[in-house]
Backbone as ProteinMPNN parsed JSONL, in Angstrom:
{"seq_chain_A": "QVQVVESGGGTVQPGESRRLSCVVSGGLRELWVMGWYRQPPGAQRGFVAAITNVGQTNYARAVEGRFTISRDSAKNTVYLQMNALKPEDTAVYYCKIDDYGTPDRTFWGRGTLVTVSS", "coords_chain_A": {"N_chain_A": [[-10.334, -0.677, -18.254], [-9.078, -0.076, -15.175], [-7.798, -2.234, -12.724], [-7.162, -3.088, -9.354], [-5.436, -5.124, -7.147], [-4.754, -6.275, -4.07], [-2.439, -8.189, -2.046], [-0.901, -10.535, 0.326], [-1.469, -10.19, 3.027], [-1.963, -11.208, 6.438], [-1.426, -13.085, 9.559], [0.952, -12.086, 11.908], [3.594, -12.1, 14.287], [4.546, -9.735, 16.745], [7.348, -7.625, 15.901], [7.978, -9.14, 13.677], [8.257, -9.451, 10.051], [6.531, -8.46, 6.979], [5.467, -8.604, 3.637], [3.531, -6.734, 1.516], [1.733, -6.843, -1.613], [0.634, -5.075, -4.554], [-1.042, -5.382, -7.351], [-1.499, -3.929, -10.44], [-3.653, -3.586, -13.112], [-4.689, -2.98, -16.465], [-3.688, -0.596, -17.382], [-2.11, 2.511, -16.951], [-1.722, 6.087, -17.108], [0.829, 8.588, -17.875], [1.404, 10.112, -15.544], [1.273, 9.25, -12.248], [0.417, 8.23, -8.99], [0.984, 5.938, -6.515], [-0.312, 4.435, -3.694], [-0.296, 3.326, -0.303], [-2.768, 2.754, 2.123], [-4.272, 2.38, 5.376], [-6.772, 0.868, 7.528], [-7.431, 0.627, 10.692], [-9.08, -1.521, 13.118], [-12.209, -0.258, 13.981], [-11.465, 2.316, 13.428], [-10.651, 5.26, 11.268], [-9.72, 5.224, 7.861], [-6.287, 5.669, 6.857], [-3.369, 7.425, 5.632], [-0.461, 5.692, 4.576], [1.939, 5.132, 3.001], [3.425, 6.361, -0.095], [4.313, 6.245, -3.559], [5.686, 7.827, -6.51], [5.386, 8.096, -10.086], [7.968, 8.674, -10.813], [9.509, 7.696, -8.88], [9.554, 8.986, -6.411], [9.151, 8.969, -2.916], [6.959, 8.83, 0.001], [6.156, 8.853, 3.453], [4.054, 7.965, 6.196], [4.478, 9.349, 9.498], [4.345, 7.397, 11.516], [5.241, 5.056, 10.506], [7.545, 5.474, 9.293], [10.964, 4.554, 8.611], [10.419, 1.883, 9.311], [8.796, 0.803, 7.333], [8.814, 0.221, 3.861], [8.211, 1.423, 0.753], [8.009, 0.327, -2.682], [8.43, -0.244, -6.2], [7.77, -2.381, -9.042], [8.07, -1.839, -12.134], [7.886, -3.447, -14.475], [6.375, -5.551, -13.688], [4.078, -4.248, -13.063], [3.536, -3.683, -10.339], [3.346, -2.672, -6.914], [4.957, -2.605, -3.846], [4.824, -3.164, -0.349], [6.961, -3.231, 1.979], [7.123, -4.332, 5.31], [8.506, -4.0, 8.329], [9.564, -4.872, 11.635], [7.143, -5.073, 12.885], [4.23, -3.847, 14.774], [1.626, -4.274, 17.267], [-0.173, -2.176, 16.847], [-0.125, -1.781, 14.184], [-1.902, -3.382, 13.123], [-4.389, -3.826, 10.73], [-6.67, -3.272, 7.914], [-5.145, -3.185, 4.904], [-4.985, -1.048, 2.15], [-4.591, -0.506, -1.246], [-4.151, 2.292, -3.225], [-4.599, 4.113, -6.254], [-3.777, 7.032, -7.947], [-4.391, 8.361, -10.858], [-3.257, 10.547, -13.083], [-4.607, 12.936, -15.356], [-6.805, 13.795, -18.106], [-9.97, 12.994, -17.643], [-8.773, 13.197, -14.083], [-8.177, 10.076, -12.343], [-9.085, 7.823, -9.87], [-8.421, 4.779, -8.134], [-9.22, 2.106, -6.082], [-8.136, -0.734, -4.263], [-9.476, -3.798, -2.793], [-8.48, -4.426, -0.474], [-6.338, -5.914, 2.128], [-5.954, -7.855, 4.998], [-3.931, -7.382, 7.738], [-2.759, -8.729, 10.64], [-1.284, -8.206, 13.705], [-0.129, -9.934, 16.188], [0.611, -11.504, 19.346]], "CA_chain_A": [[-10.713, -0.552, -16.847], [-7.984, -0.385, -14.176], [-8.088, -3.077, -11.534], [-6.141, -3.046, -8.287], [-5.596, -6.242, -6.323], [-3.715, -6.408, -3.029], [-2.165, -9.594, -1.459], [0.175, -10.576, 1.287], [-1.91, -10.04, 4.442], [-1.917, -12.491, 7.319], [-1.126, -12.852, 10.999], [2.321, -12.175, 12.248], [3.934, -11.714, 15.703], [5.267, -8.406, 16.933], [8.638, -7.703, 15.602], [8.205, -9.784, 12.46], [8.088, -8.609, 8.839], [5.566, -8.951, 6.038], [5.452, -7.738, 2.461], [2.254, -6.635, 0.752], [1.817, -6.482, -3.04], [-0.503, -4.466, -5.138], [-0.842, -5.572, -8.798], [-2.354, -2.925, -11.146], [-3.806, -4.058, -14.516], [-5.595, -2.088, -17.241], [-2.912, 0.581, -17.958], [-2.077, 3.875, -16.346], [-1.07, 7.137, -17.943], [2.203, 8.944, -17.518], [1.636, 10.69, -14.251], [0.468, 8.598, -11.258], [0.92, 8.013, -7.646], [0.493, 4.612, -5.984], [-0.176, 4.477, -2.271], [-0.968, 2.318, 0.744], [-3.557, 3.257, 3.198], [-4.757, 1.346, 6.232], [-7.881, 1.165, 8.384], [-7.389, -0.239, 11.964], [-10.48, -1.84, 13.565], [-12.964, 0.847, 14.635], [-10.888, 3.57, 13.052], [-10.766, 5.674, 9.903], [-8.636, 4.905, 6.964], [-5.293, 6.753, 6.909], [-2.262, 7.267, 4.814], [0.767, 4.964, 5.109], [3.091, 5.466, 2.151], [3.179, 6.502, -1.503], [5.341, 6.362, -4.58], [5.255, 8.416, -7.71], [5.862, 7.416, -11.272], [9.387, 8.935, -10.95], [10.102, 7.051, -7.77], [9.623, 9.729, -5.133], [8.41, 8.272, -1.827], [6.569, 9.637, 1.153], [5.696, 7.9, 4.56], [3.492, 8.468, 7.463], [5.471, 9.32, 10.519], [4.195, 6.251, 12.321], [5.925, 3.866, 9.839], [8.928, 5.854, 8.677], [11.97, 3.755, 9.091], [10.05, 0.517, 9.366], [8.115, 0.397, 6.076], [9.406, 0.649, 2.647], [7.404, 1.226, -0.501], [8.788, 0.164, -3.879], [7.725, -0.608, -7.409], [8.398, -3.042, -10.12], [7.297, -1.436, -13.341], [7.804, -4.545, -15.405], [5.29, -6.363, -13.227], [2.883, -3.423, -12.643], [3.308, -4.111, -9.008], [3.869, -1.894, -5.922], [5.146, -3.484, -2.731], [4.978, -2.464, 0.999], [7.755, -4.109, 3.017], [6.754, -3.887, 6.638], [9.473, -4.598, 9.264], [9.449, -4.568, 13.02], [5.639, -4.8, 13.022], [3.713, -3.635, 16.111], [0.206, -4.611, 17.271], [-0.908, -1.028, 16.386], [-0.049, -1.833, 12.727], [-3.046, -4.239, 12.668], [-5.393, -3.028, 9.992], [-6.869, -3.688, 6.548], [-4.305, -2.294, 4.065], [-5.559, -0.767, 0.861], [-3.779, 0.114, -2.377], [-4.841, 3.399, -3.944], [-3.989, 4.605, -7.428], [-4.216, 8.251, -8.469], [-3.95, 8.365, -12.28], [-3.562, 11.994, -13.471], [-4.861, 13.187, -16.77], [-8.102, 14.435, -18.325], [-9.95, 13.45, -16.218], [-7.986, 12.445, -13.14], [-8.894, 8.953, -11.979], [-8.687, 7.223, -8.601], [-8.847, 3.472, -7.999], [-8.824, 1.482, -4.842], [-8.32, -2.222, -4.092], [-10.426, -4.223, -1.841], [-7.765, -4.481, 0.945], [-5.85, -7.106, 2.673], [-5.834, -7.687, 6.465], [-2.658, -7.71, 8.414], [-2.937, -8.786, 12.106], [-0.039, -8.263, 14.4], [-0.584, -10.404, 17.546], [1.414, -12.541, 19.862]], "C_chain_A": [[-9.541, -0.932, -16.005], [-8.497, -1.21, -13.011], [-6.879, -3.106, -10.663], [-6.36, -4.221, -7.277], [-4.395, -6.415, -5.337], [-3.558, -7.918, -2.564], [-1.143, -9.502, -0.466], [-0.24, -10.416, 2.758], [-1.824, -11.401, 5.113], [-1.752, -12.199, 8.698], [0.387, -12.968, 11.256], [2.486, -11.716, 13.737], [4.641, -10.391, 15.739], [6.722, -8.599, 16.631], [8.984, -8.377, 14.288], [7.998, -8.864, 11.269], [7.016, -9.244, 7.925], [5.575, -8.023, 4.832], [4.086, -7.841, 1.776], [2.537, -6.295, -0.701], [0.503, -5.927, -3.543], [-0.196, -4.565, -6.652], [-2.012, -4.641, -9.521], [-2.449, -3.475, -12.609], [-4.787, -3.029, -15.141], [-4.922, -0.899, -17.826], [-3.174, 1.89, -17.238], [-1.424, 4.773, -17.344], [0.3, 7.517, -17.423], [2.418, 9.413, -16.116], [0.692, 9.902, -13.252], [1.197, 8.491, -9.941], [0.235, 6.802, -7.136], [0.758, 4.712, -4.487], [-0.778, 3.432, -1.493], [-1.536, 3.145, 1.749], [-3.952, 2.04, 4.138], [-5.85, 1.831, 7.11], [-7.83, 0.164, 9.547], [-8.863, -0.522, 12.281], [-11.047, -0.613, 14.301], [-12.323, 2.245, 14.315], [-11.027, 4.019, 11.666], [-9.505, 5.306, 9.149], [-7.574, 6.11, 6.951], [-4.12, 6.374, 5.977], [-1.133, 6.541, 5.403], [1.939, 5.283, 4.269], [2.637, 5.617, 0.711], [4.44, 6.596, -2.305], [4.859, 6.859, -5.83], [5.75, 7.639, -8.889], [7.345, 7.709, -11.53], [10.114, 8.435, -9.701], [10.24, 7.782, -6.423], [8.783, 9.04, -4.126], [7.997, 9.206, -0.671], [5.93, 8.642, 2.173], [5.007, 8.69, 5.556], [4.511, 8.373, 8.525], [5.46, 8.012, 11.329], [4.903, 5.032, 11.746], [7.199, 4.223, 9.244], [10.015, 5.17, 9.429], [11.73, 2.334, 9.265], [9.532, -0.04, 8.051], [8.774, 0.984, 4.972], [8.53, 0.42, 1.523], [8.311, 1.148, -1.762], [7.878, -0.28, -4.955], [8.498, -1.469, -8.313], [7.548, -2.729, -11.366], [6.982, -2.5, -14.257], [6.586, -5.416, -15.02], [4.01, -5.562, -12.805], [2.571, -3.623, -11.237], [4.017, -3.056, -8.059], [3.862, -2.726, -4.639], [5.117, -2.554, -1.479], [5.704, -3.448, 1.844], [7.556, -3.541, 4.393], [7.676, -4.637, 7.589], [9.132, -4.123, 10.688], [7.97, -4.225, 13.315], [5.183, -4.736, 14.544], [2.203, -4.027, 16.132], [-0.639, -3.387, 16.717], [-0.939, -0.945, 14.859], [-1.223, -2.761, 12.208], [-4.134, -3.339, 12.031], [-5.597, -3.782, 8.695], [-6.011, -2.678, 5.741], [-4.899, -2.226, 2.66], [-4.527, -0.11, -0.003], [-4.726, 1.189, -3.064], [-3.96, 3.919, -5.12], [-4.563, 5.955, -7.858], [-3.522, 8.331, -9.894], [-4.306, 9.773, -12.836], [-3.625, 12.113, -14.913], [-6.134, 13.89, -17.034], [-9.131, 13.357, -18.641], [-8.918, 12.764, -15.383], [-8.818, 11.283, -12.721], [-8.291, 8.41, -10.708], [-9.248, 5.797, -8.525], [-8.374, 2.972, -6.628], [-9.003, -0.118, -4.983], [-9.25, -2.494, -2.962], [-9.781, -4.339, -0.413], [-7.291, -5.826, 1.145], [-5.549, -6.939, 4.104], [-4.493, -8.205, 6.932], [-3.021, -7.592, 9.992], [-1.637, -9.065, 12.81], [-0.425, -8.675, 15.852], [0.369, -11.445, 18.044], [0.479, -13.684, 20.467]], "O_chain_A": [[-9.048, -2.053, -16.126], [-9.519, -0.891, -12.403], [-5.739, -3.144, -11.126], [-7.404, -4.266, -6.625], [-3.25, -6.655, -5.72], [-4.466, -8.737, -2.707], [-0.503, -8.456, -0.368], [0.612, -10.51, 3.641], [-1.657, -12.472, 4.53], [-1.937, -11.035, 9.054], [1.002, -13.935, 10.807], [1.624, -11.05, 14.311], [5.288, -10.012, 14.763], [7.308, -9.604, 17.035], [10.106, -8.244, 13.8], [7.63, -7.697, 11.408], [6.654, -10.409, 8.088], [5.676, -6.804, 4.978], [3.585, -8.933, 1.51], [3.47, -5.548, -0.997], [-0.575, -6.25, -3.045], [0.74, -3.95, -7.162], [-3.199, -4.656, -9.196], [-1.431, -3.779, -13.232], [-5.559, -2.349, -14.466], [-5.494, -0.229, -18.686], [-4.309, 2.283, -16.971], [-0.71, 4.358, -18.257], [0.863, 6.802, -16.595], [3.471, 9.165, -15.53], [-0.527, 9.908, -13.419], [2.414, 8.646, -9.836], [-0.974, 6.645, -7.303], [1.867, 5.024, -4.052], [-1.671, 2.716, -1.945], [-0.941, 4.116, 2.216], [-3.952, 0.88, 3.724], [-5.918, 3.015, 7.438], [-8.155, -1.011, 9.376], [-9.764, 0.149, 11.776], [-10.378, -0.029, 15.153], [-12.685, 3.235, 14.951], [-11.504, 3.226, 10.855], [-8.422, 5.113, 9.703], [-7.909, 7.293, 7.021], [-3.918, 5.217, 5.606], [-0.828, 6.706, 6.585], [2.943, 5.709, 4.838], [1.601, 5.078, 0.321], [5.497, 6.975, -1.802], [3.786, 6.464, -6.285], [6.451, 6.639, -8.735], [7.941, 7.057, -12.387], [11.286, 8.768, -9.522], [10.89, 7.33, -5.481], [7.721, 8.54, -4.495], [8.628, 10.234, -0.426], [5.243, 7.703, 1.77], [5.271, 9.872, 5.779], [5.338, 7.461, 8.52], [6.52, 7.579, 11.782], [5.135, 4.063, 12.47], [7.904, 3.359, 8.721], [10.053, 5.162, 10.66], [12.687, 1.566, 9.368], [9.79, -1.19, 7.697], [9.268, 2.109, 5.045], [8.103, -0.715, 1.315], [9.298, 1.879, -1.842], [6.726, -0.647, -4.722], [9.722, -1.362, -8.397], [6.475, -3.291, -11.584], [5.885, -2.509, -14.816], [5.874, -5.937, -15.878], [3.041, -6.114, -12.284], [1.39, -3.733, -10.908], [5.126, -2.611, -8.354], [2.908, -3.454, -4.365], [5.354, -1.349, -1.566], [5.117, -4.396, 2.366], [7.807, -2.356, 4.611], [7.603, -5.865, 7.63], [8.487, -3.092, 10.878], [7.653, -3.202, 13.922], [5.685, -5.455, 15.408], [1.588, -4.093, 15.068], [-1.722, -3.605, 16.175], [-1.682, -0.142, 14.295], [-1.458, -2.869, 11.005], [-4.668, -2.376, 12.581], [-4.892, -4.737, 8.371], [-6.158, -1.466, 5.898], [-5.265, -3.245, 2.075], [-3.72, 0.711, 0.433], [-5.887, 0.944, -3.392], [-2.756, 4.125, -4.974], [-5.764, 6.023, -8.119], [-2.301, 8.36, -10.042], [-5.473, 10.118, -13.022], [-2.845, 11.509, -15.65], [-6.551, 14.615, -16.131], [-9.176, 12.852, -19.763], [-8.239, 11.854, -15.859], [-10.044, 11.394, -12.712], [-7.084, 8.533, -10.497], [-10.428, 5.598, -8.816], [-7.321, 3.347, -6.112], [-9.86, -0.649, -5.69], [-9.743, -1.598, -2.275], [-10.444, -4.344, 0.624], [-7.712, -6.78, 0.49], [-4.919, -5.942, 4.459], [-4.021, -9.284, 6.571], [-3.479, -6.571, 10.504], [-0.969, -10.06, 12.53], [-0.966, -7.877, 16.619], [0.901, -12.216, 17.244], [0.98, -14.689, 20.972]]}, "name": "protein", "num_of_chains": 1, "seq": "QVQVVESGGGTVQPGESRRLSCVVSGGLRELWVMGWYRQPPGAQRGFVAAITNVGQTNYARAVEGRFTISRDSAKNTVYLQMNALKPEDTAVYYCKIDDYGTPDRTFWGRGTLVTVSS"}
């Protein structure tokens, strides 16, 4: 059974940085995509960034140039480095794993809250 656990949330001031981690246990197959999504207060969950098993990355326009997604395969961990944080980045951040095979599988973590406030 694959488990996904996020960490690193907290309260930061505007302009500061924060790094989120997503640890995946239980084993994935050869083709996968790991992504970060976020859900601001009172809003729907939306895409933030993703990385594939071959290292291709993709970002939402709102975070491009400020956020960086990366992976450490040895630690089964995906990171989201968030710089120049803004109040509108306040949200619960979720890690999502799409594990492709027969059948395809999708796993979500429980989320970690990031609050950007002065």
